[in-house]
N, CA, C and O of each residue as an XYZ file, in Angstrom:
800
protein
N       7.711    -17.629      2.665
C       6.928    -16.617      3.350
C       5.463    -16.735      2.954
O       5.125    -17.191      1.862
N       4.607    -16.311      3.873
C       3.174    -16.279      3.608
C       2.683    -14.850      3.781
O       2.933    -14.208      4.801
N       1.977    -14.364      2.762
C       1.374    -13.039      2.853
C      -0.121    -13.204      3.040
O      -0.811    -13.740      2.173
N      -0.615    -12.743      4.174
C      -2.042    -12.763      4.443
C      -2.621    -11.456      3.893
O      -2.166    -10.364      4.237
N      -3.623    -11.592      3.042
C      -4.131    -10.429      2.317
C      -5.646    -10.486      2.210
O      -6.265    -11.527      2.427
N      -6.226     -9.346      1.872
C      -7.619     -9.264      1.468
C      -7.628     -8.528      0.131
O      -6.880     -7.565     -0.042
N      -8.450     -8.954     -0.809
C      -8.448     -8.318     -2.133
C      -8.662     -6.812     -2.058
O      -9.562     -6.330     -1.370
N      -7.825     -6.087     -2.774
C      -7.910     -4.634     -2.912
C      -7.598     -3.876     -1.613
O      -7.747     -2.655     -1.567
N      -7.173     -4.574     -0.574
C      -6.805     -3.914      0.681
C      -5.367     -3.396      0.584
O      -4.705     -3.577     -0.439
N      -4.893     -2.758      1.643
C      -3.538     -2.213      1.632
C      -2.478     -3.310      1.531
O      -1.318     -3.016      1.240
N      -2.853     -4.554      1.763
C      -1.924     -5.683      1.617
C      -1.460     -5.866      0.177
O      -0.521     -6.617     -0.087
N      -2.125     -5.172     -0.764
C      -1.667     -5.258     -2.149
C      -0.264     -4.667     -2.305
O       0.491     -5.103     -3.174
N       0.093     -3.690     -1.483
C       1.420     -3.079     -1.608
C       2.541     -4.095     -1.379
O       3.412     -4.218     -2.240
N       2.563     -4.835     -0.252
C       3.609     -5.862     -0.123
C       3.478     -6.973     -1.157
O       4.476     -7.583     -1.542
N       2.258     -7.241     -1.608
C       2.069     -8.227     -2.672
C       2.827     -7.786     -3.926
O       3.547     -8.579     -4.533
N       2.661     -6.520     -4.308
C       3.375     -5.989     -5.472
C       4.884     -6.079     -5.252
O       5.622     -6.488     -6.148
N       5.335     -5.701     -4.073
C       6.773     -5.681     -3.795
C       7.366     -7.089     -3.807
O       8.477     -7.282     -4.299
N       6.654     -8.057     -3.282
C       7.128     -9.442     -3.358
C       7.353     -9.854     -4.802
O       8.339    -10.521     -5.114
N       6.446     -9.460     -5.682
C       6.604     -9.787     -7.111
C       7.737     -8.989     -7.745
O       8.473     -9.516     -8.579
N       7.883     -7.727     -7.358
C       8.995     -6.914     -7.878
C      10.343     -7.544     -7.528
O      11.279     -7.512     -8.326
N      10.429     -8.108     -6.344
C      11.684     -8.681     -5.864
C      11.908    -10.120     -6.333
O      13.009    -10.656     -6.204
N      10.871    -10.735     -6.872
C      10.996    -12.122     -7.314
C      11.171    -13.094     -6.174
O      11.790    -14.145     -6.344
N      10.633    -12.760     -5.001
C      10.762    -13.629     -3.832
C       9.671    -14.697     -3.830
O       8.546    -14.425     -4.249
N       9.984    -15.897     -3.367
C       8.945    -16.934     -3.272
C       7.999    -16.627     -2.113
O       8.446    -16.271     -1.023
N       6.702    -16.763     -2.346
C       5.735    -16.501     -1.284
C       4.437    -17.228     -1.591
O       4.171    -17.619     -2.727
N       3.643    -17.395     -0.553
C       2.323    -17.997     -0.675
C       1.304    -16.931     -0.271
O       1.442    -16.291      0.772
N       0.291    -16.749     -1.100
C      -0.786    -15.804     -0.796
C      -1.881    -16.533     -0.036
O      -2.345    -17.586     -0.471
N      -2.294    -15.981      1.093
C      -3.395    -16.574      1.852
C      -4.456    -15.503      2.068
O      -4.220    -14.487      2.722
N      -5.610    -15.756      1.511
C      -6.700    -14.779      1.571
C      -7.379    -14.778      2.943
O      -7.580    -15.826      3.557
N      -7.725    -13.582      3.404
C      -8.397    -13.401      4.688
C      -9.770    -12.780      4.443
O      -9.901    -11.826      3.676
N     -10.783    -13.323      5.095
C     -12.112    -12.725      5.059
C     -12.158    -11.682      6.170
O     -12.110    -12.021      7.352
N     -12.251    -10.418      5.784
C     -12.191     -9.343      6.770
C     -13.361     -9.346      7.742
O     -13.254     -8.802      8.841
N     -14.474     -9.953      7.349
C     -15.646     -9.978      8.233
C     -15.548    -11.101      9.267
O     -15.765    -10.882     10.458
N     -15.221    -12.295      8.798
C     -15.190    -13.448      9.710
C     -13.835    -13.639     10.380
O     -13.733    -14.355     11.377
N     -12.794    -13.006      9.843
C     -11.418    -13.159     10.331
C     -10.931    -14.599     10.193
O     -10.128    -15.083     10.990
N     -11.436    -15.266      9.164
C     -10.982    -16.612      8.835
C     -10.173    -16.553      7.540
O     -10.458    -15.752      6.650
N      -9.172    -17.406      7.453
C      -8.389    -17.459      6.224
C      -8.995    -18.486      5.275
O      -9.804    -19.323      5.675
N      -8.593    -18.408      4.028
C      -9.073    -19.369      3.027
C      -8.614    -20.776      3.355
O      -9.181    -21.742      2.844
N      -7.596    -20.913      4.199
C      -7.088    -22.231      4.599
C      -7.718    -22.700      5.913
O      -7.340    -23.739      6.456
N      -8.690    -21.918      6.420
C      -9.419    -22.332      7.618
C      -8.816    -21.920      8.942
O      -9.263    -22.372      9.996
N      -7.807    -21.068      8.903
C      -7.176    -20.612     10.145
C      -7.936    -19.424     10.737
O      -8.653    -18.712     10.034
N      -7.763    -19.232     12.022
C      -8.270    -18.052     12.705
C      -7.231    -16.949     12.518
O      -6.142    -17.010     13.088
N      -7.572    -15.950     11.722
C      -6.586    -14.908     11.429
C      -6.170    -14.148     12.689
O      -5.038    -13.673     12.777
N      -7.063    -14.032     13.652
C      -6.730    -13.323     14.889
C      -5.630    -14.039     15.672
O      -4.930    -13.415     16.470
N      -5.477    -15.328     15.451
C      -4.384    -16.066     16.095
C      -3.046    -15.751     15.411
O      -1.981    -15.899     16.010
N      -3.121    -15.321     14.161
C      -1.915    -14.968     13.404
C      -1.554    -13.512     13.646
O      -0.401    -13.179     13.917
N      -2.562    -12.650     13.543
C      -2.385    -11.222     13.792
C      -3.520    -10.732     14.673
O      -4.612    -10.463     14.172
N      -3.286    -10.610     15.980
C      -4.336    -10.180     16.905
C      -4.919     -8.806     16.578
O      -6.004     -8.469     17.053
N      -4.210     -8.009     15.770
C      -4.751     -6.712     15.369
C      -5.979     -6.886     14.470
O      -6.844     -6.014     14.406
N      -6.036     -8.016     13.786
C      -7.222     -8.345     13.013
C      -7.286     -7.797     11.611
O      -8.306     -7.949     10.939
N      -6.221     -7.159     11.146
C      -6.262     -6.628      9.778
C      -5.017     -7.023      9.003
O      -3.963     -7.311      9.570
N      -5.175     -7.026      7.690
C      -4.048     -7.299      6.797
C      -3.307     -5.981      6.560
O      -3.877     -4.905      6.735
N      -2.060     -6.067      6.169
C      -1.290     -7.242      5.793
C      -0.593     -7.855      7.008
O      -0.329     -7.192      8.011
N      -0.310     -9.147      6.870
C       0.554     -9.840      7.816
C       1.476    -10.731      6.998
O       1.036    -11.436      6.090
N       2.738    -10.687      7.327
C       3.732    -11.482      6.615
C       4.322    -12.478      7.591
O       4.976    -12.097      8.562
N       4.086    -13.773      7.328
C       4.671    -14.811      8.174
C       5.969    -15.268      7.535
O       5.995    -15.721      6.391
N       7.042    -15.138      8.296
C       8.363    -15.501      7.798
C       8.567    -17.003      7.895
O       7.801    -17.705      8.556
N       9.604    -17.485      7.233
C       9.866    -18.923      7.225
C      10.197    -19.453      8.617
O      10.044    -20.646      8.876
N      10.654    -18.567      9.527
C      10.957    -19.004     10.895
C       9.727    -18.935     11.810
O       9.823    -19.190     13.010
N       8.568    -18.585     11.227
C       7.328    -18.551     11.985
C       6.965    -17.193     12.551
O       5.828    -16.984     12.974
N       7.910    -16.265     12.567
C       7.604    -14.925     13.068
C       6.635    -14.224     12.121
O       6.653    -14.450     10.911
N       5.788    -13.369     12.694
C       4.811    -12.625     11.891
C       5.107    -11.138     12.015
O       5.224    -10.597     13.114
N       5.223    -10.496     10.868
C       5.455     -9.057     10.802
C       4.182     -8.395     10.299
O       3.586     -8.845      9.320
N       3.765     -7.316     10.975
C       2.567     -6.589     10.561
C       2.923     -5.121     10.324
O       4.051     -4.694     10.572
N       1.958     -4.374      9.849
C       2.053     -2.950      9.506
C       2.787     -2.780      8.173
O       3.967     -3.105      8.036
N       2.045     -2.263      7.206
C       2.548     -2.140      5.843
C       3.920     -1.520      5.697
O       4.788     -2.130      5.072
N       4.168     -0.313      6.252
C       5.491      0.292      6.075
C       6.639     -0.567      6.601
O       7.719     -0.580      6.012
N       6.414     -1.286      7.705
C       7.458     -2.170      8.243
C       7.682     -3.352      7.313
O       8.823     -3.722      7.040
N       6.593     -3.948      6.825
C       6.705     -5.087      5.911
C       7.423     -4.675      4.633
O       8.297     -5.393      4.146
N       7.054     -3.514      4.089
C       7.647     -3.059      2.827
C       9.156     -2.873      2.962
O       9.917     -3.269      2.079
N       9.582     -2.275      4.062
C      11.019     -2.060      4.238
C      11.754     -3.377      4.494
O      12.866     -3.576      4.005
N      11.139     -4.259      5.251
C      11.754     -5.569      5.495
C      11.997     -6.285      4.158
O      13.083     -6.809      3.908
N      10.965     -6.295      3.309
C      11.095     -6.975      2.020
C      12.170     -6.333      1.154
O      12.994     -7.030      0.563
N      12.164     -5.018      1.080
C      13.147     -4.323      0.242
C      14.569     -4.654      0.683
O      15.469     -4.785     -0.147
N      14.766     -4.788      1.990
C      16.116     -5.066      2.497
C      16.565     -6.506      2.240
O      17.750     -6.817      2.359
N      15.623     -7.382      1.889
C      16.016     -8.751      1.541
C      16.737     -8.800      0.206
O      17.569     -9.677     -0.027
N      16.411     -7.845     -0.680
C      17.050     -7.787     -1.997
C      17.468     -6.343     -2.276
O      16.871     -5.679     -3.123
N      18.490     -5.855     -1.568
C      18.875     -4.445     -1.733
C      19.272     -4.090     -3.157
O      19.162     -2.937     -3.571
N      19.736     -5.090     -3.906
C      20.166     -4.815     -5.285
C      19.005     -4.412     -6.186
O      19.228     -3.875     -7.271
N      17.775     -4.661     -5.757
C      16.597     -4.275     -6.544
C      16.288     -2.784     -6.420
O      15.476     -2.255     -7.180
N      16.920     -2.112     -5.480
C      16.788     -0.664     -5.302
C      15.344     -0.206     -5.061
O      14.917      0.825     -5.581
N      14.606     -0.979     -4.270
C      13.248     -0.552     -3.915
C      13.225      0.270     -2.633
O      12.181      0.788     -2.238
N      14.377      0.386     -1.988
C      14.534      1.248     -0.814
C      16.005      1.627     -0.714
O      16.876      0.793     -0.962
N      16.293      2.885     -0.352
C      17.690      3.264     -0.138
C      18.289      2.478      1.023
O      17.568      1.879      1.821
N      19.594      2.490      1.103
C      20.303      1.732      2.133
C      19.892      2.186      3.527
O      19.714      3.377      3.784
N      19.745      1.215      4.419
C      19.428      1.514      5.813
C      20.500      2.424      6.395
O      21.693      2.224      6.166
N      20.066      3.417      7.144
C      20.997      4.332      7.776
C      21.352      5.546      6.940
O      21.955      6.491      7.449
N      20.986      5.538      5.660
C      21.289      6.678      4.798
C      20.222      7.759      4.966
O      19.110      7.484      5.417
N      20.574      8.986      4.597
C      19.592     10.070      4.654
C      18.445      9.797      3.682
O      17.293     10.131      3.959
N      18.771      9.190      2.542
C      17.723      8.859      1.572
C      16.710      7.890      2.171
O      15.523      7.949      1.850
N      17.184      6.988      3.053
C      16.264      6.064      3.709
C      15.309      6.843      4.618
O      14.133      6.499      4.733
N      15.822      7.887      5.256
C      14.953      8.723      6.088
C      13.878      9.386      5.231
O      12.735      9.532      5.665
N      14.247      9.784      4.019
C      13.261     10.380      3.102
C      12.186      9.352      2.738
O      11.000      9.676      2.680
N      12.610      8.130      2.497
C      11.639      7.075      2.200
C      10.691      6.891      3.382
O       9.478      6.793      3.199
N      11.240      6.843      4.587
C      10.405      6.660      5.773
C       9.468      7.850      5.963
O       8.336      7.688      6.419
N       9.938      9.031      5.614
C       9.097     10.228      5.672
C       7.887     10.056      4.754
O       6.755     10.327      5.154
N       8.130      9.606      3.525
C       7.035      9.387      2.575
C       6.130      8.244      3.032
O       4.909      8.342      2.912
N       6.704      7.174      3.548
C       5.890      6.055      4.029
C       4.950      6.506      5.145
O       3.784      6.114      5.184
N       5.466      7.327      6.043
C       4.623      7.838      7.118
C       3.532      8.749      6.579
O       2.394      8.690      7.044
N       3.859      9.583      5.616
C       2.871     10.491      5.031
C       1.762      9.704      4.333
O       0.578      9.977      4.530
N       2.156      8.731      3.521
C       1.149      7.926      2.816
C       0.302      7.155      3.819
O      -0.914      7.054      3.660
N       0.940      6.611      4.848
C       0.221      5.819      5.840
C      -0.792      6.649      6.617
O      -1.956      6.266      6.733
N      -0.354      7.773      7.144
C      -1.234      8.555      8.013
C      -2.172      9.469      7.253
O      -3.344      9.583      7.612
N      -1.689     10.118      6.218
C      -2.481     11.149      5.555
C      -3.310     10.646      4.375
O      -4.434     11.106      4.175
N      -2.775      9.710      3.593
C      -3.508      9.229      2.421
C      -4.289      7.960      2.772
O      -5.509      7.919      2.614
N      -3.600      6.942      3.240
C      -4.275      5.713      3.681
C      -5.266      6.045      4.798
O      -6.427      5.641      4.752
N      -4.790      6.786      5.798
C      -5.657      7.142      6.912
C      -6.855      7.968      6.484
O      -7.976      7.721      6.929
N      -6.625      8.949      5.620
C      -7.713      9.801      5.157
C      -8.757      9.042      4.361
O      -9.954      9.168      4.618
N      -8.309      8.258      3.400
C      -9.250      7.459      2.616
C      -9.923      6.408      3.486
O     -11.097      6.093      3.292
N      -9.179      5.868      4.445
C      -9.727      4.832      5.323
C     -10.954      5.296      6.085
O     -11.896      4.526      6.271
N     -10.955      6.560      6.531
C     -12.110      7.076      7.259
C     -13.373      7.051      6.406
O     -14.478      6.921      6.931
N     -13.209      7.176      5.098
C     -14.378      7.246      4.214
C     -15.110      5.910      4.097
O     -16.238      5.864      3.606
N     -14.477      4.824      4.545
C     -15.147      3.524      4.528
C     -16.211      3.420      5.623
O     -17.041      2.511      5.602
N     -16.185      4.340      6.567
C     -17.128      4.279      7.684
C     -18.507      4.738      7.234
O     -18.736      5.929      7.021
N     -19.418      3.794      7.092
C     -20.774      4.097      6.597
C     -21.590      4.912      7.586
O     -22.622      5.470      7.213
N     -21.151      4.996      8.840
C     -21.901      5.736      9.854
C     -21.657      7.241      9.785
O     -22.404      8.023     10.373
N     -20.605      7.646      9.063
C     -20.317      9.074      8.967
C     -21.326      9.746      8.039
O     -21.559      9.256      6.934
N     -21.925     10.850      8.459
C     -22.811     11.589      7.547
C     -21.999     12.243      6.430
O     -20.786     12.415      6.555
N     -22.667     12.603      5.351
C     -21.981     13.187      4.193
C     -21.231     14.458      4.572
O     -20.175     14.744      4.007
N     -21.761     15.216      5.515
C     -21.085     16.446      5.929
C     -19.708     16.139      6.512
O     -18.739     16.844      6.232
N     -19.624     15.094      7.316
C     -18.344     14.697      7.906
C     -17.404     14.183      6.812
O     -16.219     14.515      6.796
N     -17.940     13.378      5.907
C     -17.108     12.868      4.812
C     -16.587     14.009      3.946
O     -15.476     13.940      3.420
N     -17.393     15.056      3.801
C     -16.945     16.225      3.043
C     -15.754     16.898      3.703
O     -14.832     17.337      3.015
N     -15.762     16.985      5.023
C     -14.636     17.565      5.756
C     -13.385     16.701      5.616
O     -12.274     17.210      5.464
N     -13.589     15.390      5.669
C     -12.461     14.468      5.504
C     -11.848     14.626      4.118
O     -10.627     14.666      3.965
N     -12.719     14.715      3.103
C     -12.217     14.874      1.732
C     -11.466     16.190      1.569
O     -10.435     16.233      0.896
N     -11.961     17.249      2.167
C     -11.292     18.545      2.040
C      -9.871     18.477      2.582
O      -8.943     19.016      1.978
N      -9.703     17.814      3.723
C      -8.364     17.645      4.296
C      -7.514     16.748      3.406
O      -6.336     17.020      3.175
N      -8.123     15.678      2.911
C      -7.410     14.740      2.040
C      -6.899     15.438      0.783
O      -5.781     15.181      0.337
N      -7.713     16.318      0.215
C      -7.315     16.994     -1.021
C      -6.117     17.918     -0.793
O      -5.319     18.129     -1.707
N      -5.986     18.464      0.407
C      -4.793     19.252      0.727
C      -3.556     18.352      0.727
O      -2.470     18.771      0.326
N      -3.738     17.119      1.180
C      -2.620     16.161      1.163
C      -2.295     15.734     -0.267
O      -1.132     15.507     -0.601
N      -3.331     15.624     -1.114
C      -3.096     15.324     -2.523
C      -2.189     16.391     -3.137
O      -1.319     16.079     -3.951
N      -2.391     17.639     -2.747
C      -1.586     18.731     -3.301
C      -0.106     18.544     -2.990
O       0.750     18.914     -3.793
N       0.197     17.969     -1.822
C       1.591     17.699     -1.467
C       2.175     16.652     -2.420
O       3.297     16.798     -2.903
N       1.410     15.611     -2.680
C       1.860     14.580     -3.627
C       2.074     15.169     -5.014
O       3.065     14.874     -5.683
N       1.134     16.002     -5.432
C       1.194     16.587     -6.778
C       2.461     17.414     -6.952
O       3.094     17.360     -8.007
N       2.835     18.173     -5.937
C       4.045     19.013     -6.057
C       5.271     18.173     -6.387
O       6.140     18.604     -7.145
N       5.341     16.978     -5.818
C       6.471     16.092     -6.124
C       6.287     15.396     -7.460
O       7.218     15.331     -8.262
N       5.094     14.876     -7.704
C       4.875     14.068     -8.910
C       4.770     14.896    -10.185
O       4.760     14.337    -11.282
N       4.692     16.201    -10.060
C       4.818     17.053    -11.243
C       6.274     17.232    -11.652
O       6.573     17.601    -12.787
N       7.174     16.964    -10.710
C       8.611     17.144    -10.957
C       9.329     15.845    -11.292
O      10.367     15.858    -11.954
N       8.779     14.725    -10.836
C       9.429     13.427    -11.059
C       8.360     12.346    -11.132
O       7.226     12.542    -10.694
N       8.737     11.211    -11.689
C       7.750     10.157    -11.958
C       7.303      9.420    -10.708
O       6.184      8.911    -10.652
N       8.171      9.360     -9.702
C       7.868      8.610     -8.484
C       8.170      9.475     -7.270
O       8.772     10.542     -7.397
N       7.757      9.020     -6.099
C       7.941      9.841     -4.908
C       9.407     10.013     -4.530
O       9.800     11.048     -3.992
N      10.208      8.995     -4.813
C      11.649      9.099     -4.559
C      12.341      9.443     -5.873
O      11.998      8.867     -6.906
N      13.301     10.358     -5.869
C      13.942     10.752     -7.126
C      14.713      9.623     -7.801
O      14.967      9.670     -9.005
N      15.086      8.602     -7.018
C      15.867      7.499     -7.596
C      15.020      6.581     -8.469
O      15.568      5.789     -9.235
N      13.708      6.671     -8.369
C      12.842      5.813     -9.184
C      11.836      5.055     -8.332
O      11.669      5.344     -7.148
N      11.176      4.095     -8.937
C      10.126      3.322     -8.273
C      10.644      2.678     -6.995
O      11.719      2.079     -6.975
N       9.860      2.811     -5.929
C      10.249      2.233     -4.645
C       9.027      1.659     -3.950
O       7.917      1.703     -4.480
N       9.244      1.124     -2.767
C       8.149      0.507     -2.021
C       7.037      1.501     -1.716
O       5.870      1.116     -1.648
N       7.376      2.769     -1.532
C       6.336      3.746     -1.202
C       5.399      3.992     -2.381
O       4.234      4.337     -2.183
N       5.895      3.818     -3.598
C       5.030      3.967     -4.772
C       4.024      2.826     -4.852
O       2.875      3.034     -5.244
N       4.450      1.630     -4.483
C       3.517      0.498     -4.443
C       2.410      0.774     -3.433
O       1.248      0.441     -3.668
N       2.774      1.380     -2.315
C       1.815      1.703     -1.253
C       0.844      2.799     -1.714
O      -0.371      2.669     -1.564
N       1.393      3.869     -2.271
C       0.532      4.967     -2.723
C      -0.421      4.491     -3.812
O      -1.611      4.804     -3.773
N       0.088      3.745     -4.776
C      -0.763      3.213     -5.845
C      -1.927      2.418     -5.262
O      -3.071      2.560     -5.694
N      -1.624      1.589     -4.285
C      -2.633      0.714     -3.685
C      -3.757      1.516     -3.037
O      -4.931      1.246     -3.286
N      -3.410      2.495     -2.214
C      -4.461      3.216     -1.500
C      -5.188      4.218     -2.390
O      -6.371      4.480     -2.174
N      -4.507      4.782     -3.384
C      -5.200      5.701     -4.292
C      -6.252      4.988     -5.136
O      -7.172      5.627     -5.647
N      -6.124      3.674     -5.286
C      -7.132      2.920     -6.035
C      -8.507      2.994     -5.370
O      -9.526      2.778     -6.026
N      -8.539      3.295     -4.080
C      -9.817      3.360     -3.368
C     -10.594      4.635     -3.688
O     -11.805      4.693     -3.479
N      -9.913      5.641     -4.186
C     -10.529      6.963     -4.347
C     -11.813      6.929     -5.175
O     -12.812      7.544     -4.804
N     -11.782      6.218     -6.279
C     -12.949      6.199     -7.173
C     -14.198      5.694     -6.465
O     -15.306      6.136     -6.773
N     -14.031      4.774     -5.520
C     -15.173      4.241     -4.789
C     -15.868      5.275     -3.920
O     -16.992      5.057     -3.467
N     -15.204      6.397     -3.686
C     -15.785      7.467     -2.881
C     -16.125      8.689     -3.739
O     -16.312      9.793     -3.229
N     -16.198      8.467     -5.041
C     -16.543      9.565     -5.939
C     -15.424     10.571     -6.143
O     -15.675     11.702     -6.559
N     -14.197     10.172     -5.855
C     -13.040     11.053     -6.040
C     -12.375     10.683     -7.366
O     -11.825      9.590     -7.508
N     -12.429     11.591     -8.325
C     -11.841     11.337     -9.637
C     -10.427     11.902     -9.678
O     -10.231     13.116     -9.610
N      -9.453     11.022     -9.788
C      -8.060     11.459     -9.750
C      -7.682     12.316    -10.957
O      -6.648     12.984    -10.943
N      -8.509     12.301    -11.996
C      -8.236     13.146    -13.160
C      -8.214     14.631    -12.780
O      -7.663     15.457    -13.509
N      -8.816     14.960    -11.640
C      -8.761     16.349    -11.160
C      -7.346     16.721    -10.730
O      -7.025     17.903    -10.605
N      -6.512     15.732    -10.508
C      -5.106     15.923    -10.162
C      -4.302     15.138    -11.206
O      -3.909     14.000    -10.953
N      -4.057     15.738    -12.372
C      -3.425     14.990    -13.469
C      -2.148     14.269    -13.095
O      -1.883     13.182    -13.608
N      -1.344     14.853    -12.207
C      -0.098     14.184    -11.815
C      -0.385     12.878    -11.095
O       0.356     11.908    -11.255
N      -1.464     12.840    -10.291
C      -1.833     11.599     -9.603
C      -2.385     10.580    -10.599
O      -2.083      9.390    -10.510
N      -3.190     11.050    -11.540
C      -3.742     10.139    -12.548
C      -2.622      9.527    -13.387
O      -2.652      8.336    -13.696
N      -1.634     10.347    -13.755
C      -0.504      9.829    -14.536
C       0.301      8.832    -13.713
O       0.744      7.805    -14.229
N       0.489      9.136    -12.436
C       1.208      8.219    -11.547
C       0.507      6.867    -11.492
O       1.149      5.825    -11.625
N      -0.812      6.882    -11.297
C      -1.569      5.633    -11.212
C      -1.445      4.838    -12.506
O      -1.263      3.621    -12.480
N      -1.545      5.524    -13.627
C      -1.433      4.843    -14.925
C      -0.037      4.259    -15.103
O       0.114      3.140    -15.592
N       0.980      5.012    -14.706
C       2.377      4.573    -14.856
C       2.636      3.315    -14.020
O       3.171      2.327    -14.522
N       2.257      3.363    -12.760
C       2.491      2.213    -11.887
C       1.631      1.034    -12.326
O       2.066     -0.116    -12.270
N       0.416      1.324    -12.759
C      -0.494      0.260    -13.186
C      -0.008     -0.517    -14.391
O      -0.490     -1.620    -14.648
N       0.942      0.038    -15.139
C       1.479     -0.647    -16.312
C       2.623     -1.597    -15.979
O       3.073     -2.350    -16.843
N       3.092     -1.568    -14.747
C       4.203     -2.457    -14.385
C       3.701     -3.911    -14.404
O       2.626     -4.192    -13.874
N       4.450     -4.821    -14.996
C       4.014     -6.220    -15.067
C       3.715     -6.825    -13.697
O       2.784     -7.618    -13.559
N       4.493     -6.459    -12.697
C       4.269     -7.009    -11.358
C       2.950     -6.529    -10.776
O       2.271     -7.269    -10.063
N       2.592     -5.298    -11.079
C       1.338     -4.740    -10.588
C       0.167     -5.429    -11.278
O      -0.821     -5.787    -10.636
N       0.284     -5.610    -12.574
C      -0.770     -6.321    -13.311
C      -0.939     -7.740    -12.769
O      -2.060     -8.229    -12.634
N       0.174     -8.392    -12.461
C       0.117     -9.767    -11.948
C      -0.538     -9.804    -10.569
O      -1.334    -10.698    -10.283
N      -0.209     -8.842     -9.721
C      -0.807     -8.789     -8.374
C      -2.308     -8.544     -8.467
O      -3.095     -9.192     -7.777
N      -2.695     -7.615     -9.318
C      -4.124     -7.325     -9.497
C      -4.865     -8.566     -9.995
O      -5.942     -8.899     -9.501
N      -4.279     -9.237    -10.969
C      -4.922    -10.423    -11.531
C      -5.052    -11.526    -10.474
O      -6.076    -12.206    -10.408
N      -4.026    -11.700     -9.658
C      -4.053    -12.755     -8.629
C      -5.101    -12.459     -7.575
O      -5.742    -13.379     -7.066
N      -5.288    -11.193     -7.238
C      -6.233    -10.839     -6.174
C      -7.681    -10.836     -6.656
O      -8.608    -10.904     -5.849
N      -7.872    -10.758     -7.955
C      -9.232    -10.715     -8.484
C      -9.766    -12.102     -8.812
O     -10.896    -12.238     -9.280
N      -8.961    -13.132     -8.570
C      -9.385    -14.510     -8.843
C     -10.528    -14.882     -7.916
O     -11.035    -16.003     -7.980
């Protein structure tokens, strides 16, 4: 498999999960501005949407959208318990969290990258985002990860997007449960390895 990624982008989540599962893969860096890969390919020919992550399977098919990629990977090695069994109610809970992280946390932080937004607009975005943080805190004050069974693909996703907060002047220490979560996930060997590989 080939994972098309950009450093520190949301593609870090499937990168972490690939390492958690011990699956063989090749990392291919994408320049988000030029849409060229480090191997000289036109990324738009691989993923016409133009953004990472994209996972090219050994049969040549390309899967996009983080939550879909994360679940696909988890199902390749169900014994790793990174996602509940397909069709179970617990799997619906995982999908519920994946959707929440995707739309409310990733989406909320994503808007802050827009340099054209005035500070007043960014302030409104942050206010809404902080209400979503409160939802995360209610769960993470009761358990170490979003799913009661333990670390899962959604934790890799949340960890990845919460890393962007500091760049917007958002100090997670204001939400101790989130800060503890970030520290906990950041200590996983697979996470350290993914971070090190992307910072090369």
